[in-house]
C-alpha positions as CSV (number, residue, x, y, z in Angstrom):
1,M,-26.5,-9.3,15.2
2,N,-27.3,-5.9,13.8
3,I,-24.5,-3.5,13.1
4,H,-26.1,-1.0,15.5
5,D,-25.5,-3.5,18.4
6,I,-21.7,-3.8,18.0
7,P,-19.7,-2.3,20.9
8,T,-17.6,0.6,19.7
9,P,-15.1,1.4,18.4
10,A,-15.4,-1.3,15.8
11,L,-13.8,-2.1,12.5
12,I,-16.5,-2.8,9.9
13,L,-15.9,-4.8,6.6
14,D,-18.6,-4.4,4.0
15,L,-18.6,-7.7,2.2
16,D,-20.5,-6.5,-0.9
17,R,-18.0,-3.7,-1.5
18,L,-15.1,-6.0,-0.8
19,E,-16.2,-8.6,-3.3
20,T,-16.8,-5.9,-6.0
21,N,-13.3,-4.6,-5.4
22,L,-11.6,-8.0,-5.6
23,R,-13.4,-8.9,-8.8
24,W,-12.5,-5.6,-10.3
25,M,-8.8,-5.9,-9.8
26,A,-8.8,-9.6,-10.9
27,D,-10.4,-8.5,-14.2
28,R,-8.1,-5.5,-14.5
29,A,-5.0,-7.7,-14.2
30,S,-6.4,-10.1,-16.8
31,E,-7.2,-7.2,-19.1
32,L,-3.6,-5.9,-18.9
33,G,-2.1,-9.4,-19.3
34,V,-0.3,-9.7,-16.0
35,A,-0.5,-12.1,-13.0
36,L,-2.0,-10.7,-9.8
37,R,0.0,-11.2,-6.6
38,P,-2.0,-9.1,-4.1
39,H,-0.4,-7.6,-1.0
40,M,-1.8,-8.9,2.3
41,K,-0.5,-6.0,4.4
42,T,-3.6,-4.0,3.8
43,H,-6.1,-6.5,5.4
44,K,-3.9,-9.1,7.1
45,C,-6.9,-11.4,6.8
46,V,-6.8,-15.0,5.7
47,E,-10.4,-15.0,4.6
48,I,-9.8,-12.1,2.2
49,G,-6.6,-13.7,1.0
50,R,-8.5,-16.9,0.1
51,R,-11.1,-14.9,-1.9
52,Q,-8.3,-13.3,-3.8
53,R,-6.8,-16.7,-4.5
54,E,-10.1,-18.0,-5.7
55,L,-10.3,-15.1,-8.2
56,G,-7.0,-16.2,-9.7
57,A,-4.2,-14.6,-7.7
58,S,-1.0,-16.4,-8.7
59,G,0.6,-16.0,-5.2
60,I,0.6,-13.4,-2.5
61,T,2.8,-10.6,-1.2
62,V,3.5,-9.8,2.5
63,S,5.4,-7.1,4.3
64,T,6.6,-9.1,7.4
65,L,7.9,-12.5,8.0
66,Y,5.1,-12.9,10.6
67,E,2.5,-12.4,7.9
68,A,4.4,-14.9,5.6
69,R,4.2,-17.5,8.4
70,V,0.6,-17.0,9.1
71,F,-0.5,-17.3,5.5
72,A,1.8,-20.3,5.0
73,D,0.1,-21.9,8.0
74,H,-3.2,-21.4,6.3
75,G,-2.2,-23.1,3.0
76,F,-0.6,-20.3,1.0
77,D,2.5,-21.8,-0.6
78,D,3.8,-19.0,-3.0
79,I,4.7,-15.9,-1.0
80,T,6.9,-12.9,-1.8
81,W,8.2,-11.1,1.2
82,A,8.4,-7.7,-0.5
83,F,10.7,-5.9,2.0
84,P,14.5,-5.7,2.0
85,V,15.4,-8.7,4.0
86,P,16.7,-7.9,7.5
87,L,19.9,-9.8,8.1
88,S,18.8,-10.8,11.6
89,R,15.7,-12.6,10.1
90,I,17.5,-14.7,7.5
91,P,17.6,-17.9,9.6
92,E,13.8,-17.7,10.0
93,A,13.3,-17.0,6.3
94,V,15.4,-20.1,5.4
95,K,13.3,-22.2,7.7
96,L,10.1,-21.0,6.2
97,A,11.5,-21.5,2.7
98,Q,11.8,-25.2,3.4
99,R,8.0,-25.6,3.3
100,I,6.8,-23.0,0.8
101,R,8.1,-21.0,-2.2
102,L,9.3,-17.8,-0.5
103,G,10.7,-14.9,-2.5
104,V,13.0,-12.6,-0.6
105,V,14.0,-9.0,-1.7
106,V,17.4,-7.5,-1.7
107,D,19.0,-4.3,-2.8
108,S,22.5,-4.7,-1.3
109,R,25.6,-6.9,-1.7
110,A,25.6,-7.4,2.1
111,A,22.1,-9.0,2.0
112,I,23.0,-11.3,-1.0
113,D,26.2,-12.4,0.7
114,A,24.3,-13.2,3.9
115,L,21.7,-15.2,2.0
116,A,24.3,-17.1,0.0
117,Q,26.2,-18.0,3.2
118,T,23.2,-20.1,4.4
119,G,23.6,-22.4,1.4
120,A,19.9,-22.5,1.0
121,P,18.3,-22.4,-2.5
122,L,16.4,-19.2,-1.9
123,H,14.4,-17.3,-4.5
124,V,15.6,-13.7,-4.7
125,W,14.1,-10.5,-6.2
126,I,16.2,-7.4,-6.8
127,K,14.5,-4.3,-5.5
128,V,14.5,-1.5,-8.0
129,D,14.0,2.3,-7.3
130,S,11.6,3.2,-10.1
131,G,11.1,6.8,-8.8
132,Y,9.8,6.5,-5.3
133,H,13.3,6.9,-3.8
134,R,12.6,4.9,-0.7
135,A,14.6,1.7,-1.3
136,G,16.0,-0.2,-4.2
137,V,18.9,0.0,-6.7
138,D,19.4,2.6,-9.3
139,P,18.5,0.7,-12.5
140,R,20.8,2.9,-14.6
141,S,23.9,2.1,-12.5
142,D,26.5,-0.5,-13.2
143,G,26.2,-1.6,-9.6
144,A,22.6,-2.8,-10.2
145,V,23.8,-5.1,-12.9
146,E,26.7,-6.3,-10.7
147,L,24.2,-7.0,-7.9
148,A,22.1,-9.2,-10.2
149,R,25.2,-11.0,-11.4
150,T,26.2,-11.7,-7.8
151,V,22.9,-13.5,-7.2
152,V,23.3,-15.6,-10.4
153,D,26.9,-16.5,-9.6
154,S,26.2,-17.4,-5.9
155,G,25.7,-21.1,-6.8
156,T,22.6,-21.5,-4.5
157,L,20.4,-18.4,-5.0
158,S,17.9,-18.2,-7.8
159,L,17.1,-14.8,-9.4
160,D,13.4,-14.7,-9.8
161,G,13.4,-11.2,-11.2
162,I,13.2,-7.5,-10.5
163,L,10.6,-5.8,-8.3
164,S,9.5,-2.2,-7.7
165,H,6.8,-0.2,-5.9
166,S,5.4,3.0,-7.4
167,G,4.6,4.5,-4.0
168,H,5.0,8.0,-5.6
169,A,1.6,7.4,-7.3
170,Y,0.1,8.2,-3.9
171,H,1.4,11.8,-4.2
172,V,-0.2,12.8,-7.4
173,A,-3.3,15.0,-8.0
174,S,-5.2,13.0,-10.6
175,A,-5.8,9.6,-12.2
176,D,-4.0,11.0,-15.3
177,A,-1.0,11.8,-13.3
178,A,-1.1,8.3,-11.7
179,A,-1.1,6.9,-15.3
180,I,2.1,8.8,-16.0
181,V,3.7,7.3,-12.9
182,A,2.5,3.8,-13.9
183,E,4.0,4.2,-17.4
184,S,7.3,5.5,-15.9
185,E,7.5,2.5,-13.6
186,R,6.8,0.1,-16.4
187,A,9.3,1.7,-18.8
188,T,12.0,1.8,-16.1
189,M,11.6,-1.8,-15.2
190,V,11.4,-3.1,-18.8
191,E,14.5,-1.2,-19.7
192,F,16.4,-2.5,-16.7
193,A,15.3,-6.1,-17.5
194,A,16.6,-5.6,-21.1
195,R,19.9,-4.3,-19.7
196,L,20.3,-7.4,-17.5
197,R,19.4,-9.7,-20.4
198,D,22.0,-7.9,-22.6
199,H,24.5,-9.1,-19.9
200,N,23.2,-12.7,-20.2
201,I,21.3,-12.5,-17.0
202,D,18.0,-14.2,-17.2
203,V,15.1,-12.1,-15.7
204,P,12.0,-14.4,-15.4
205,G,9.9,-11.9,-13.5
206,V,9.2,-8.2,-13.7
207,S,7.0,-7.2,-10.8
208,V,5.5,-3.8,-10.2
209,G,2.6,-2.1,-8.6
210,S,0.6,0.1,-6.3
211,T,-3.2,0.5,-6.2
212,P,-3.4,4.0,-7.8
213,A,-0.9,3.0,-10.5
214,M,-2.9,-0.2,-11.3
215,R,-6.1,1.7,-11.4
216,A,-4.7,4.1,-13.9
217,A,-2.2,2.0,-16.0
218,R,-3.0,1.9,-19.7
219,D,-0.2,-0.6,-20.8
220,L,1.9,-3.1,-18.9
221,S,3.8,-4.6,-21.8
222,G,6.9,-6.3,-20.5
223,V,5.6,-6.7,-16.9
224,T,4.8,-10.2,-15.6
225,E,3.0,-9.5,-12.4
226,V,1.5,-6.7,-10.2
227,R,1.2,-6.4,-6.4
228,P,-1.5,-3.9,-5.4
229,G,-2.9,-4.2,-1.9
230,N,-5.1,-1.3,-0.9
231,Y,-7.6,-1.9,-3.7
232,A,-9.3,-4.6,-1.6
233,L,-10.6,-2.1,0.9
234,F,-9.7,1.4,-0.4
235,D,-9.9,4.5,1.8
236,Y,-10.3,8.2,1.8
237,S,-6.9,8.9,0.4
238,Q,-7.6,6.6,-2.5
239,A,-10.9,8.4,-3.1
240,V,-9.1,11.8,-3.3
241,L,-6.6,10.3,-5.8
242,G,-9.5,9.1,-8.0
243,S,-8.8,5.4,-7.5
244,C,-12.3,5.0,-6.1
245,T,-15.2,6.8,-4.6
246,P,-16.3,6.7,-0.9
247,A,-19.0,4.3,-2.0
248,D,-16.3,1.8,-3.0
249,C,-14.5,1.8,0.4
250,A,-15.1,-1.5,2.1
251,V,-13.7,-0.6,5.6
252,S,-15.1,1.9,8.1
253,V,-14.9,2.5,11.8
254,I,-18.0,2.9,13.9
255,A,-17.5,5.2,16.9
256,S,-19.7,6.5,19.7
257,V,-20.0,10.0,20.9
258,V,-18.8,9.9,24.6
259,S,-18.6,13.6,25.4
260,S,-20.3,16.7,24.0
261,P,-19.8,19.8,26.1
262,A,-22.8,21.9,26.6
263,G,-22.8,24.9,24.3
264,G,-19.7,23.6,22.6
265,E,-18.9,23.1,19.0
266,H,-17.3,19.7,19.2
267,S,-17.8,16.2,20.3
268,I,-15.5,13.4,21.5
269,V,-15.7,9.9,20.1
270,D,-14.2,6.7,21.3
271,A,-12.0,6.2,18.2
272,G,-8.6,7.7,18.7
273,A,-5.2,7.2,17.2
274,L,-5.3,3.5,18.2
275,A,-8.3,3.0,16.0
276,L,-7.8,5.4,13.1
277,S,-4.0,5.8,13.1
278,K,-2.4,9.3,12.8
279,D,-2.1,9.3,9.1
280,P,-2.9,12.9,8.2
281,G,-4.7,12.1,5.0
282,P,-4.4,13.7,1.6
283,G,-3.7,17.3,2.8
284,S,-4.1,20.6,0.9
285,P,-6.2,21.7,-0.9
286,H,-8.5,19.3,1.0
287,P,-9.6,20.2,4.5
288,P,-7.3,18.7,7.3
289,T,-8.9,15.5,8.5
290,M,-8.1,12.5,10.6
291,G,-11.2,10.7,9.3
292,E,-14.2,11.6,7.2
293,I,-17.7,10.9,8.4
294,Y,-20.4,9.3,6.3
295,E,-23.6,11.3,6.0
296,D,-25.3,8.5,4.1
297,Y,-23.3,5.3,4.0
298,A,-25.4,3.5,1.4
299,S,-24.8,6.1,-1.2
300,G,-21.3,6.9,-0.1
301,A,-22.1,10.5,0.7
302,L,-19.7,12.1,3.1
303,N,-20.6,15.0,5.4
304,R,-18.5,17.8,3.8
305,E,-18.6,20.0,6.9
306,T,-18.0,17.4,9.7
307,R,-15.0,15.3,10.3
308,V,-12.6,14.0,12.9
309,V,-10.1,16.9,13.3
310,S,-7.7,15.6,15.9
311,L,-6.8,12.4,17.8
312,S,-5.3,11.4,21.1
313,Q,-4.6,7.8,22.0
314,E,-8.2,6.8,22.5
315,H,-10.1,10.1,21.9
316,G,-11.2,11.5,18.6
317,R,-12.3,15.1,18.3
318,V,-15.1,15.9,15.9
319,N,-15.7,19.5,14.8
320,R,-19.5,19.4,15.6
321,A,-21.6,18.8,18.6
322,F,-23.5,15.4,18.6
323,P,-25.7,13.9,21.3
324,I,-24.1,11.5,23.7
325,G,-24.4,8.0,22.3
326,E,-24.7,9.0,18.7
327,R,-22.9,6.5,16.5
328,L,-20.7,7.9,13.6
329,R,-19.4,5.8,10.7
330,I,-15.9,7.0,9.9
331,L,-14.0,6.5,6.6
332,P,-10.3,6.2,7.5
333,N,-7.6,8.1,5.7
334,H,-5.5,5.0,5.3
335,S,-7.2,1.6,5.6
336,C,-3.9,-0.4,5.9
337,L,-2.9,1.4,9.1
338,T,-6.5,1.5,10.5
339,V,-6.9,-2.3,10.1
340,A,-3.6,-2.9,11.8
341,H,-5.1,-1.4,15.0
342,F,-7.8,-4.0,15.4
343,D,-7.9,-7.6,16.4
344,E,-10.9,-8.4,14.2
345,M,-13.2,-7.1,11.5
346,H,-17.0,-7.3,11.8
347,V,-18.1,-8.6,8.5
348,V,-21.5,-7.2,7.3
349,R,-23.9,-7.2,4.5
350,G,-26.1,-4.2,4.8
351,D,-26.8,-3.8,8.5
352,Q,-26.4,-7.5,9.4
353,V,-23.2,-8.9,10.9
354,E,-22.4,-12.2,9.2
355,D,-19.1,-13.0,10.8
356,R,-16.0,-11.8,12.5
357,W,-12.6,-12.2,10.8
358,K,-9.3,-12.1,12.6
359,V,-6.7,-9.5,11.7
360,W,-3.3,-11.2,11.9
361,R,-1.3,-8.1,13.0
362,G,1.5,-9.7,15.1
363,R,5.2,-9.1,14.7
364,G,6.5,-11.9,17.0
365,R,8.4,-14.9,16.0
366,G,5.7,-17.4,17.0
367,R,4.0,-19.4,14.3
368,G,0.6,-18.4,13.2
369,R,-1.0,-21.7,14.0
370,R,-0.3,-21.3,17.6
371,R,-2.8,-18.5,17.7
372,K,-6.5,-19.0,18.2
373,P,-8.0,-20.2,14.8
374,E,-10.1,-17.7,12.9
375,R,-13.9,-18.0,12.9
376,N,-15.5,-19.7,9.9
């Protein structure tokens, strides 16, 4: 099938760009002397996860227990669920941990007590706030040390290490600024690990990461692993940050013009919020956008005057009149959210569709293997 024959809206995965991105990050982790535990939340795709493993990934990271089960059902046996464990999901986590090595994340005494009460030998990571201020313990506090001690003294839980996410690297203006965030995260985590060791608490792992921080990091001494995710696909926000260029972005959405009022100055495409998400993009000083439009996809050139400017549920408004039936290739603001709106990716090399890969985007309690198997 040719890419021009795909019904729209469609999620397109450029296999050449994907493979380049995966190799780059694998080499980057090796260069910095850390293990790579990539985050699956970006693509939610078993085939991509397998390629990351083939390139040396030591394990994988997920955001949901559903993702953990799906990847476990497809042969992944070392998974970190990098989300503060919800107390209501602990019985399911215990069950999954009986067949794989599952790391769970905590930042509260309540979570540790609930895990310990199960009597299961679970692997635990302490979530640390390294500056993002979303979740995690204050590494300078006495309470953070006490929390780690509670894990060690539980009798059943194993402290695998400390874990952070430099999400604030997404809010900087340059690669140099991202490098400062990466160094701050590294220093914070290494110092906290040293504090714990001074209290005779073993810290086997120091886990950090975000794509912009990993792209810019100059030194990761004292860190054992990194967990970037977005690097596999990239997106417009990453391009603005300097983590990539539009020519590196492996995911796009093809949409068709369905309405173009006579004499008007806009068009409507069939990719709305349920295709592109409502992530508003990088913001000022860049023009407001809900999705950039490629002028020349092969070179990565974007149309600097034309973009998706607003979204309804299924409608996208473009600030230029196009003929009915015109197909536009849109670079999403945020690939993680965009991918999560589709059931499958059309996998292409050039203009030829080579396969369709399932996006495992569920949230239910059903096991992944009960779903229809992915195409090979």
